[in-house]
N, C-alpha and C positions, 0 to 999 in steps of 0.2 A: 439706428435707422435714420434719425434726424440728421446725423452727420453726413450720411449718403445723400439725403435730400438737399442739404446745403450745397454739397459739391455739384449735384445735378443742376440745381437752380443757377449756380454760377456759370456753368458751361452753356446752359440754354440762353441765359441773358447775354452771353458773348456771341450768340448766333450759331452755336454748334448743335449738331445732333448727337445723341448719346444712345448706346445700346444698353438696355436694362434686361438683366436675366434674373428671374424670380423662380424659386422652387415652388411649383404649384401644388404638387402632391408628393407625399412620401409614405412608404409602407415599410414596416420593419425597422431595422437598424441602418441609418444613413448618417453620413458625416454632418449634415445640417438638416434642419427640419423645414417644413413648408412655411413660406413667408421669407426665408432668407434670400438676400438680394446681392447682386454684383453689378457694377457698372463698368462698361468699356467705352473709352473715349477714342476719338479719331486719331489721336497721337499715339495710340497703342497702350496708354496707361490704363490702369484699372483701379477700382475701389470696391471694398466689400469682398465677400466670398460665398460660393455655393458649395464649398466643401474641400476644394483642393484636388490634387491628383489628376488622374486621367479624365475624370468627369469635368473638372474645371477647365482643363485644356481643350476639351471638345466644345464646351460652352463658349470659351473665348473665341475659338475658331468660327463657331456659328454666329457669334455676336458681330464679328467682322463682316460676315456675309449679310447679316440683317442691316448693318449700317449702310451697306452699299445698295441693297435692293429695297429696303423699307418694308419688306414682307415679314410679318411676325411668324415665328415657328415654335413648335412644341417638341422638345427633345425628351426621349425616354431612355432611362438607364436601369439596367438590371445588375445589381451588385452581387447577385448570387451566381452569376455565370462567368464566362471567360473574361469579361471586362474586369471583374473583381480580381481574378487570378492574375491577369496580365498587368494590372496596376498595383499588385500587392495590397489590395484593399479587402478586408475581411468583414466588412459591415454586414453584408448579407441581406440588404433591403432593396427596394425599388424606389425610384423617384422620377418625376417629370419636371422639366425646367422650361418655362415659357420665356422666350426671348423676343423683345419688341424694340422698335426704334422710337425714340422720343425726340421730336423736332423742336426747333426754336420757336415755332408757332405756338407751342404749348407752354412757353415760359411764364406767361401771366397765370395760367392755370396752376402751375406748380408753386408759383409765388403765393397764390391764395391758399394753397394747401399748407404751405409752411406757416403762414400767418394764422390760419384756423387751428393748426395743431398747437401753436404757441399760446392760443387763447383757451386751450384745453378741450377743443372740440374733436370728436371722433369723425373721421371723413372716409369716403369711399371713392376710389377711382374705378371707372368703368370704361373698358375699351371694346369697341366693336371690332371683332376679329376679322371681319371682311373688309370694312372700309378704313379701319385704323382711326376712326373718329373717337375722341376721348372726352369723357364727361367727369366732372367732379361733383359728387353728391354730398352736399353739406346738410346739417340738421334742418336748415330753413329754406334752402334753395338748391337749384342745380345749375352749374356753370359749364361752359364749353358746348359741345355738340348737343343738339336737341335730342331728347330722349322720349320715346313713346311712354305714355303714362303708366302702362302696365309694367314696362321694364324698370322704370324708376321706383315703382312701388315694390316690385319683387326684389330689387337691389336693397332697398331699405329694410325689407323683411329679413332677408338673409344677412345683411350687414350688421344688424343689431346683435347678432350672436357669434358670428365667425371670428376666429383669431388668425386665420390664414386665408389665402386666395381661394376662390372657387370659380368654376366655369358655369355660366348661366346660359340657358337657352330659352328664348321667348319669341313666339311667332315665327319660328324658322330661322331666326338670327342667333348668332353665337356671340357671347360676351365674356370678357375676363374681368372678374370683380375682385378688387384688392382693397382690403381694409387698412386704414392708417390710424393708429391710436397715438395720442399724445404721450410723450415721455412721462413715466410715472413720477409723481412728486416725492422728493426726499427733503425733509426739514431737519437740519442739523442744529441743535440747540447747544451753543457754545462754540467759540471760535479759536480755541487754543491749539496746542501742538499736535493733538490727535485729529482735530477737525480738518486741518489743512490738507494732509494727504488723503483723508477720507473723502473730502469733496473732490479732489483730483481724480481718484480712482472711480468714485461713483459716477462722475460725469462721463468718464471714458466708457463705463458700463451702461450708459444710456439713461441714467436718471436725471430728472430736472431738479437741480440742487438749489436749495435756499439755506443760507447760513445766517443765524441770528445770535446776537450777543449784546450785553449791555455796555460793552467796552469799545468805544469807537476806534481805539488804536489797534484792536484785534479784528473787529468786524469791518474790514476795509476791502475795497475792490482790488487793491494791490496784492493783498494776501490771498484773495480768492478769485482770480480772473476767470476761472472756468464755471463759477456759480452763476445761475440765472438771476439770483437775488442775493444781495448781502444787506442785512438790515441791522440797525442799532436799536435795541430795545430800551424802553424806560426802565423796565424791570422784568423779571421772569414770571411775576404773578399773572401777567396778561400776555405771555409770549405767543400764545396761539389764538388769541381772541380775534374773531372775524375770519378765521381760516376754515374753510369747509373741507376738511380732510376725510376723504372717503376710504373704503376698503383697499383701494389701489395705492394709497399713500403710505409712506414710512416716516417714522420719527426716530432720530438718533440723538440721545442725550449724553453729551460729553462736556458739561459745564465745568467750572473751576472748583466746585466744592459740593459737599453733601447737601447743604441747605438748598442750593440752587437746583441740584439734581432732583431732590424731593419735590420742590415746587414745580419744576418743569414736568416731572412725571405725572403729577396730579393734573396738570393741564392736558397732557397727552392722553391720559385715560378718559378724559371727557370727550374725546374725538372718536371717530369711527376708523381711525388709521389701522390698516391691515398688519403693520409691523411697528412695534415699539421696542426699542433697545436702549439699555442704560449701561454705561461703563461702571465698573466697580467690582469690588470683591464680594464674596458671599456674605461676609460679616456686615459690610456696608449695606448690601441689599436687605438683610434681615432688619437692620435698624430703620431703614426707610419704610419698609413694608409695615412694620409695627405701627409707625406713626400714621401711615395712610389708612390702615385698618381702624385705628382709633378715630380717624376723621370721617369714617363712614364708607370707605371703599370696601369692596368685597374680595373674597379670595378669588372669585372668578375674574374680577378686574385684574388682579395681580398676575394671574396665569397668562395674561396677554403679553407680559413683559419678558423680553429676552435679556437676562442679566445673570452672570456676566455676559456682556455683549460679544457677538462674533463667534465664528467657529473655532473650536479648540485646535489650533495649529502650533501651539507653543510660542505665540507671538510675544515679543518683548519691546521692540522699538516702536515709535509712533507709526512708522511706515508699515511695519509688520502687522500692528494692530488694525491699521486702516484696511489692509488686505483681508484680514479675518472678518472685519465688520461688513465690508462690501460683499464678500463671499456669502455671508449669511443673508444679506439683502437680496442677492441674486437667487439664492435658494428659496427664499420666501416668495419672491416674484414668480419664479417658475411654478411653484405650487399653486399660486393664485391663478395663473394662466391655465394650468392643467385643469384646475377645478372649473374654470369658465368655458373650457373647450367642449 
């Protein structure tokens, strides 16, 4: 989602208007879930997707009309009916897509949204469906259009829990409330041959990647251009010191040896990270676990660890291993989000 936000901000800064299509609700089986987004630009290009097929074709058509008129619209699709049959879609669900025009006058608002997300803040966008006035609700203030106090409070109350957009009615007015969450942090400990493709694939999958190693020749921006952070450690004994890793965070341990892996794992287990994975064989795992148990860690601590790391897809090369690791990260992220919904 952050990549779409970057593209949107670039177009707005250039003085363009952009059509934004967001799946507002979905029921049953649909190609994409609520919150999925697609952008259409005036030159006809697009970014993102709301599921493809005939649904997306109709959304693109409506997006062109919204770009011209400026009037937001809500499209409904029933994939249990003739639409599904005619498009060879067998999903069998229903969805609604909200299409709006975002003008260059909102460039500063979206720039602030991007900056707030980069600082780890959860943000809310609120659109008055009648006037088109837009507000950005931040943890400590509201930017953009003036909001009635009751609307701002209701937005905060709803926004604290929702994972996807909702429609809000207050005082006879109708609003579209869209939550924006920062990319979930992923800390990769070790900057070797597996780390590099893992960082690349994880960044593409929407994680905010940090890569840490004690070897400056490996932990370099040249090797990890897609990472948000590349850091050189003094040692692995304090590799996670000062990092507040909550349940939304992931830690991947792929250092250059058993000793460093054990040290890094001990640090990771002292955090609240929702996912901890360590590369290695079951024999290596047993040896490290025995040492950690002797140091006072519990069996419950060790049950938090995914080792061998990654989904079992028969991966052999560093690139294949990276795909298996990121697949497991995505699986864990999806379970967390489902649990929070």
